[in-house]
Each structure stands twice: as structure tokens, then as C-alpha cells.
N, C-alpha and C positions, 0 to 999 in steps of 0.2 A: 121660724127656724127651730124653736124649741119643740113645737108640735111635730115637726118633721123628724127631728132626732128621736123624740119619744116614740114615734111610729116605727122608725128603723130598729130601735132597740127592742121594741115590743115584738116586731116581726122576727128578729134574730132569736129572741128568747123562745118564741113559739116553735121555730124551726129546730132549735137545739133540744127542746123538750120532746118534740116529735121524734127526732133521731134517737134520743136516749130511750124512749119508750120502745121503738122498733128494735134497737140493739138489745135491750133487756128481754124483750119477747123472744128474740132469736136465741139468746143465751139460754133461756129457760127451756126452749124446745130442744136445743142441742143437748142440754144436760139430761133431759128425759130420754133421748135416743141413746146416749152413752150409758145411762143407768140400765136401760132395757137390754142393751148389748152385754153389759156385765152379767145380767141375770142369765142370758143365754150361755155365756162362757162358764158360769157356775154349773149349769146342768150338763154341758158338754164335758166338763172336767169330771163330774160325778160319773157319767157313763164311761169316760176314759179309764177311771179307776176300777170299774166293775168288769170291763172286758177281759183283762188277764185272768181274773178269777173264773170267768165263764169258760175261757179257752182251756184252762187247766182242768176244769171239772169235766168237760166233754171229750177232751183229747183221748182219754183212756177207753172211751166207748166208741167214738166215731173213727174206726180204723181206716176206712176208705174215703173219708171226707176231709183229709188234711188240707186240701187246696182251699176250701172255704174258710178254714181256721186261719190260714196264712193271709187270706184276703182281709179278714176282719182285723188282724193285727196291723196290716199295712194301712187300712183305712182309719184305724184308731189313731195312728200318728198324725194323719192328715187333718183331723178335726181340731187340732190345737195349734196349727200353723197356717199361715197364708191370710189372704184377704177375706172379706165377708163372703164373697162369691165362692172362693175356694172352700171355705168351711161349710157353706151351704151345700155345695156339691158333694163333698165328702160325707156330710151328715146324712143326706138322703140316700146315698149309696150304702152307707153303713147300716141305716135303718132297715133297708131291704135285705141286706145280707144277714143281719141278725134274725130277721123273720124266717129266713131259709134254714138257719140253724135250728130254730124251734120247731119248724116243720119236719126237718129230718129226724129230730129227736123222737118223733112219734114212732119211728121204726126201732127204737131201742127201749124196751120196757124197763130195763134196769136203770137206765139214765132218767127216764120219766119219773121213776119211783124215788130217785135220789132227792132227799130233802134239801141238800145244798143247791142242786140244780133248780128246784122249785123256787127257792128263796131268791136266787139270782135272776130267774126269769121274771118274778114279780117286781124286783127292784129295777130291772132294765126297762120293763114295760111301763112302770111308773115314771121313770126318767124320760122315756119317749113322750108320755103325755105332758110332762112338765115342759119339755122342749117345745112341743107344739103350742102350748099355752103362751109361753114367753115369746115365741117367735111371732105369734099374732100381735101381741102387745108391741113388740119392737117394730114390726112393719107398719102398724098404725101410727106410731110416733114418727117413724121415718117419713111417712106420707104427709103428716101434718107439717113437719119441719121442711121437707122439700117444697111443699106448696108455699110456705111462708117466704122462702128465699127466691121463688120463681114468680110470685105474684107481686103486683105493685102495692105498696112502695118498696117492699123488701128486695126486689130484684135489682134496684138501683143502688142499694147499700150493702147487700150481702157480700158481694165480691170484694169491694174495697175494705170491708171489715173482717175479711178472712173466713167467711162462712161458705163451706163447700158442700156439694151434694153428697148424701149418704146412699149406699146400696141397700136394697132390700135383701132379707135373708130368705132366699127361696131357690128352688132348683132352676138351673139354666134350661131353656126350652128344649135343648137337645138331650137332656138327661132326665126328663120327666117320665120316661117309659120304664118298663121293668128291666132289671139288670140280669144278664145271662150269667149264671154261676155254675161252674163245673164242680159237681159233687163226687166225681169219680176219680179224682187224682189220688194215686197211691202215695206219691211222695210230694212233699210241699216245696213249691218253687221258692226261690229267695225273695224275700219281701222287698218291694221297691221303695226306696227312700223318698219321702216327700220333699218338696222344695223348701228352700230356706227363707222364704218371705215371711217375716215375723210380724207383719202389720196386724194390728188388732183393732177391729171397729174402724177400719181405714176410711177416711174421707177421700172422695175422688173429685177432681176439679170439674 
């Protein structure tokens, strides 16, 4: 009887230790995902702060390209609201739109010669590189975390312990192509307000 009780106690202890190790492992993986997401948010915010300066700088030169400046302003608001997928979509569209501004700037020698414009271009391109770098790290951590909660034994414990799947930070399949941008608008249309979903680094069940 004593040996049987000892065996039961030992088995229970092993199970509890195993569960604790799995739980701690999932916590560590989730924390890495959340930290990587915070790094993305920092870079998105940095670019968010640079865009008004860019728009103010080029507005006086790009007389007939007001439409693209309005689009940049609208997309700027979108990258700080919404789910991971919403931000990823807005981020990719904004990156392509900013590239179009720099391409159009080739037609304005005075703008190209502006030191303020050059400085902003360098800062924005540097931020784009940082976003690409931290996005890769974030997606790697998400892959590791999602695998951990979907593989045995994590898949049996993740749900009851409150661990949900995370989204990757990437463009939806339908939005990976080039964005058509009208550079011929004389007057700027009213900027469309983004949605009010304020989830950040949102988990999905």
C-alpha cells in the first residue's frame, strides 16, 4: 500500500512538473511575441511622426499630386489602429505610397535639392528597413509560439491555459500586388477615417 501511494504521488509530481514546464515555456514564447510586436509598434509610431513633416515639405512643390498626399495621411492613421492584420495591410500600402512620392519627387528638382526633404527621405527609408527587420523577428517568434500551442503536448494544454494563436504581420494575399495611385488629382478628397478597433497585438482564438 505504501509503495502504491508513493507511486501515485510520484506520478502526480511528475505530471505537475511537466505541466509547469510546458506552461512556463508557453509564457516565455508569448512574451517574446509580445516584445517583438512592441518593437514593430515603436517603428510604426516613428514613421507615423515623420509623415506629417514629409507631407508639409512636399505639399508646396507637388501642386498636382494632392491625391497621393491625402492617401498617405489616411493610411498614416490606419497603421496605429486595428488588429495585426489591419496594421499589416495599412503598413504595406503606406510603404508603396511613400515610394510613389519619392518617385514623383524626381520631377521636382527644387524639392530634390531641399535638405529637409533629403533628411526626411533618409529617415523614412531607415524606418522602413527597421520595420522589415523587426517584422521578420516577430513572424519568427509567432511561428515558434503557434507551433508550440498546436503540437503535442502543448495543444492539449494551451486552450485551457488561455493561450491563443497569434497572427503573422504580413500582407493579405489579395493585397500583395502593386497599389494603383492617382497622381493627377488637382483637389484632395476627404480622408477616410479608419475603423475604431483598438486591439494591439491581438490574439485570435
